N, C-alpha and C positions, 0 to 999 in steps of 0.2 A: 502266190495267194492260194489261200486254205480253202478247200471246198466241204461244204458241210451234205450230209444226207438231206437229201428232199424226197417227197414224195409224187408217186405215180400213179394214176388211175389203170389198173387192169381191165380187161375186157368185163369182165362181171361187173364192174362199178368198186371193187374192194380197194380199197388204199392201201398200198404197200410200200415199205423203204427203196428208193432208189439207190443202186449201189454207186459209188465213186470211183471204184476201182482201186481206193487207196489200200486194201489190203493185200494188193499186189506188190507191194512196198517198191514200187518203178522210179518213186523220187519225181521233181517236178524237172521238166515240164511235163513227163508223161502221165504223171496222174491226172491233171489236168487236162490235156489231150484226151485221156480215156473217159473222164467224167463227162467233158463237154461232148463226145462223140457218141456215148451211152445215151445221155438226153436227146439227142439231135435224132438217134437212127435206132435204137435197139431197145425202146423202150425201158431204158435203165438197167440193163444187166451187161455189167462188164465180164461174168463169166462167157454168157453169149458171144461178145464181142474177142475176146481171148481165142476162144476154142475156134471161131471162123479164121481168126488172123492164123491161128497155129496150122489150121486145114489147108490155107494158101499157101503160107509160107514152108513149111517143112518139106513139102513134094517140090515146090520149086527151087529151094535150096539144094535138096539131095540128087536133083536131078542135075545141076551143076558141078556137085562135089562128088565123085565117085567113091573116092576113100570115107568120106562122113556117111555116104548111102550105105555101105558096105558094113561099118561098125553101127549106126544107127540099125539097120535091120538084124544083126546077131543081137544087141542089147533088144529090140523089141521081144526076139524070139525067147530070148532068157526071160523077159518080164512075164511072158505069156505062160511059158511052163511054171514059173514061180506061182501066178493066178492060180492055175488050175489046181495046183497041188493044194490051197487053201479051202 
């Protein structure tokens, strides 16, 4: 099933396009799951859903996997150094 952009009303009453999440190229059924969840819970922001999911998933997964945690922390430190140089 294809999903199309629909409009949602922000608090100020301005109509804006609601994201379907298709830009993440998740494929079905995940594109549809994300689009439906956004419409039901996050006022249409797929980016907010992905950010919240990552904020929950990453720490939980790293807690279970020490090897990945060490590698992730190293990569994060390197990324921060690179960003500071820019």
